[in-house]
C-alpha positions as a printed Julia matrix, in Angstrom:
309×3 Matrix{Float64}:
   0.0    0.0     0.0
   2.82   2.38    0.84
   4.51   2.04   -2.57
   1.42   3.0    -4.64
   0.8    5.96   -2.31
   4.42   7.06   -2.69
   4.25   6.78   -6.49
   1.08   8.86   -6.59
   2.66  11.46   -4.29
   5.82  11.72   -6.39
   3.65  12.46   -9.43
   2.52  15.75   -7.86
   3.69  17.95  -10.79
   1.39  15.96  -13.07
  -1.51  16.33  -10.62
  -1.04  20.09  -10.51
  -0.5   20.43  -14.28
  -3.47  18.2   -15.02
  -5.75  20.05  -12.61
  -4.75  23.49  -13.91
  -5.08  22.38  -17.56
  -8.51  20.85  -16.96
  -9.63  23.98  -15.12
  -8.7   26.09  -18.13
 -10.86  23.92  -20.41
 -13.71  23.1   -18.0
 -13.68  25.7   -15.21
 -17.01  24.51  -13.82
 -15.43  21.29  -12.59
 -13.51  23.22   -9.94
 -15.15  26.62   -9.39
 -17.39  25.15   -6.67
 -14.27  24.63   -4.6
 -13.74  28.07   -3.12
 -14.06  30.25   -0.05
 -13.96  28.27    3.17
 -13.12  25.08    1.25
  -9.77  26.55    0.2
  -8.95  27.81    3.68
  -9.93  24.5     5.29
  -7.95  22.49    2.74
  -4.79  24.52    3.27
  -5.19  24.1     7.03
  -5.48  20.34    6.43
  -2.28  20.4     4.35
  -0.46  22.23    7.13
  -1.88  19.81    9.69
  -0.39  16.99    7.61
   2.98  18.71    7.79
   2.62  18.98   11.56
   1.92  15.25   11.79
   5.33  14.53   10.26
   7.14  16.55   12.92
   8.41  15.62   16.38
  10.35  17.4    19.08
  13.47  15.75   17.62
  13.02  17.82   14.45
  13.45  20.95   16.53
  16.59  19.48   18.07
  18.06  19.09   14.57
  18.19  22.86   14.31
  20.87  22.84   17.01
  22.81  20.19   15.08
  22.8   22.04   11.75
  22.24  25.72   12.63
  24.36  27.3     9.9
  22.8   25.71    6.79
  19.34  26.26    8.3
  20.19  29.92    8.93
  21.51  30.27    5.38
  18.36  28.75    3.9
  16.14  30.9     6.12
  17.98  34.09    5.18
  17.93  33.17    1.48
  14.21  32.35    1.62
  13.21  35.76    2.94
  15.7   37.86    0.94
  16.18  36.24   -2.47
  12.53  35.44   -3.19
  10.94  38.74   -2.04
  13.59  40.7    -3.96
  13.02  38.53   -7.04
   9.27  39.07   -6.81
   9.56  42.84   -6.52
  12.2   43.2    -9.26
  10.49  40.86  -11.73
   7.11  42.57  -11.24
   8.74  45.87  -12.2
  10.85  44.52  -15.07
   7.84  42.79  -16.66
   5.62  45.83  -15.93
   2.84  43.61  -14.61
  -0.62  45.03  -13.98
  -1.11  45.97  -10.32
  -3.08  42.89   -9.16
  -0.61  40.54  -10.85
   2.36  42.45   -9.41
   0.9   42.32   -5.9
   0.13  38.61   -6.25
   3.65  37.88   -7.46
   5.18  39.81   -4.55
   2.83  38.09   -2.09
   3.73  34.55   -3.18
   7.42  35.51   -3.19
   7.1   36.48    0.47
   5.51  33.15    1.44
   7.48  30.39    3.21
   8.87  27.27    1.58
   6.27  24.79    0.35
   5.74  21.35    1.84
   6.17  19.84   -1.64
   9.84  20.84   -1.35
  10.36  17.91    1.02
   9.15  15.49   -1.68
  11.36  17.09   -4.33
  14.35  17.0    -1.96
  13.81  13.26   -1.52
  13.58  12.75   -5.29
  16.77  14.79   -5.79
  18.64  12.66   -3.24
  19.44  15.75   -1.2
  19.2   16.24    2.58
  15.58  15.49    3.53
  16.1   16.13    7.26
  17.54  19.56    6.51
  14.66  20.24    4.11
  12.07  19.43    6.78
  13.75  21.68    9.35
  14.13  24.54    6.85
  10.47  24.27    5.81
   9.46  24.24    9.46
  11.52  27.33   10.29
  10.33  29.36    7.3
   6.72  28.3     7.95
   6.78  29.38   11.58
   8.5   32.66   10.67
   5.88  33.29    7.97
   3.45  34.39   10.68
   5.51  37.58   10.93
   7.65  37.66    7.78
   5.02  37.14    5.07
   2.59  39.93    6.03
   5.21  42.54    6.81
   7.45  41.83    3.82
   4.35  42.03    1.62
   3.45  45.37    3.18
   6.99  46.64    2.68
   7.28  45.63   -0.98
   3.68  45.88   -2.23
   2.47  48.73   -0.01
   3.35  51.29   -2.68
   1.0   49.53   -5.15
  -2.06  48.87   -2.98
  -3.04  49.21    0.66
  -1.84  46.11    2.49
  -3.5   45.0     5.73
  -0.42  43.55    7.41
  -2.23  42.77   10.65
  -5.03  41.02    8.79
  -2.45  38.97    6.9
  -0.78  38.21   10.22
  -4.02  36.86   11.7
  -4.8   34.71    8.67
  -1.27  33.31    8.52
  -1.51  32.43   12.2
  -4.81  30.6    11.63
  -3.9   28.6     8.53
  -0.21  27.95    9.24
   0.81  28.01   12.88
  -2.28  26.53   14.54
  -2.56  23.47   12.23
   1.2   22.76   12.45
   1.13  22.95   16.25
  -2.01  20.78   16.33
  -0.3   18.16   14.17
   2.79  18.21   16.36
   0.65  17.8    19.48
  -1.34  14.95   17.93
   1.89  13.2    16.97
   3.03  13.48   20.58
  -0.3   12.38   22.11
  -1.29   9.57   19.72
   1.8    8.32   17.85
   0.2    5.03   16.82
  -2.78   6.74   15.21
  -0.47   9.19   13.45
   1.72   6.31   12.21
  -1.33   4.89   10.42
  -2.24   8.24    8.91
   1.25   9.27    7.78
   1.52   7.14    4.59
  -1.53   8.9     3.15
  -0.74  12.4     4.45
   1.62  13.48    1.61
  -0.86  12.39   -1.07
  -3.69  14.23    0.7
  -1.48  17.34    0.69
  -0.75  16.98   -3.03
  -4.44  16.54   -3.87
  -5.37  19.47   -1.64
  -2.9   21.8    -3.36
  -4.12  20.54   -6.75
  -7.73  21.4    -5.9
  -6.73  24.86   -4.63
  -4.74  25.61   -7.8
  -7.45  24.25  -10.13
 -10.13  26.26   -8.34
  -8.25  29.56   -8.66
  -7.3   28.87  -12.28
 -10.89  27.9   -13.1
 -12.35  31.0   -11.47
  -9.9   33.2   -13.38
  -9.46  31.2   -16.6
 -10.08  34.19  -18.86
  -7.71  36.34  -16.79
  -5.01  33.66  -17.0
  -5.4   33.63  -20.77
  -5.3   37.43  -20.98
  -2.23  37.52  -18.72
  -0.62  35.29  -21.3
   3.04  34.55  -21.69
   4.19  37.69  -19.9
   2.63  36.64  -16.59
   3.82  33.05  -17.03
   7.33  34.25  -17.87
   7.37  36.5   -14.8
   6.37  33.67  -12.46
   8.89  31.34  -14.11
  11.67  33.93  -13.73
  10.99  34.37  -10.02
  11.13  30.65   -9.28
  14.04  29.91  -11.6
  15.96  32.71   -9.89
  15.12  31.24   -6.49
  16.45  27.8    -7.44
  19.59  29.28   -9.03
  20.54  31.82   -6.36
  19.68  29.44   -3.53
  22.13  26.9    -4.97
  24.81  29.52   -5.59
  24.47  30.94   -2.07
  25.09  27.52   -0.52
  28.09  26.83   -2.78
  29.47  30.3    -2.04
  29.63  29.31    1.63
  31.32  26.03    0.61
  28.51  23.68    1.59
  28.51  20.25   -0.09
  26.38  19.58   -3.15
  23.57  17.8    -1.3
  23.13  20.8     1.04
  23.25  23.19   -1.94
  20.53  21.19   -3.67
  18.4   21.31   -0.54
  18.77  25.07   -0.14
  18.04  25.54   -3.85
  14.79  23.57   -3.6
  13.69  25.25   -0.37
  14.26  28.74   -1.76
  12.76  28.02   -5.19
   9.54  26.36   -3.99
   6.96  28.5    -2.18
   3.82  27.71   -0.24
   1.64  28.94   -3.11
  -1.51  27.65   -1.43
  -0.93  30.08    1.42
  -0.48  32.87   -1.13
  -3.83  31.99   -2.71
  -5.65  32.04    0.63
  -4.1   35.36    1.7
  -4.79  36.93   -1.7
  -8.44  35.87   -1.63
  -8.96  37.04    1.94
  -7.18  40.37    1.96
  -7.14  41.85   -1.56
 -10.27  43.09   -3.28
  -9.16  42.22   -6.81
  -9.54  38.44   -7.39
  -6.77  38.6   -10.01
  -4.25  38.95   -7.16
  -4.58  35.19   -6.54
  -3.76  34.25  -10.15
   0.08  34.51   -9.91
  -0.09  32.41   -6.73
  -2.0   29.65   -8.54
   0.37  29.73  -11.52
   3.29  29.69   -9.08
   2.25  26.28   -7.74
   2.36  24.77  -11.23
   5.64  26.43  -12.23
   7.73  25.61   -9.14
   6.44  22.01   -9.16
   7.57  21.52  -12.75
  10.96  23.21  -12.26
  11.59  21.29   -9.04
  10.7   17.91  -10.5
  12.84  18.51  -13.59
  15.8   19.53  -11.42
  15.33  16.48   -9.22
  15.33  14.23  -12.28
  18.44  15.91  -13.66
  20.33  15.58  -10.38
  19.37  11.91  -10.0
  20.5   11.26  -13.58
  23.8   13.08  -13.04
  24.43  11.03   -9.87
  23.89   7.83  -11.81
  26.46   9.0   -14.32
  29.0    9.35  -11.52
């Protein structure tokens, strides 16, 4: 049972691509999935992440503080700067620019742990880095968004703070507590948790794409190219930053993946809750597709290059 579940989980780029493509052709299949459904699903995804964590994961931070600190710093400097610069260079319309900046200020995505495993990088480090950036997102995401996007639209940083607390911190802490209180129950749930997360993110992305299918088409290649540039830059500069500090290749790959892959689902929820223009959520939805594809292609390339050696 575990092997089929793992295979389905590892196919997450195809789930996201398939869902987004189907939503473009038949939006009605997914437009029902909105509002509280999206918020609840993201909370469920974050709960699943919490179920995978134990107190020992926090102890790992003490064992590998420097690479974690590097990844954390890169996450909240490289990506926000990329989002702001790319939005200006591509002269995106205001809602698209704000959405791109917002998703760039989000923490690392849970799918990064799957991609790190596929790339044969440091999974333990990936989990700890995702955990740290996720917990810090409660403060970092709203206030970085206000700093960088505040000149374009009014940003309710405190509202973003409250929402991030609800859909990120509380579910993660609940999952951690459940893991501590009922480890046997959690052990039975864990094999299915990653696949549930993948399907949840797929539904969120397909819903937003379906609700804004015409806007996605009108945004065209310029919006897609902007989102691609942000994530490609995150993967590239994350890798280079780790190599600059002379970390081994497996750590550099891990940092690259963590920086390049964002929690786009969180971006979608925050965009829908706190920005009047629904188009603000579109770059966040496209982001989920783009970083999944780039990450899976990189993982395949790195695995192939390791075989060659």
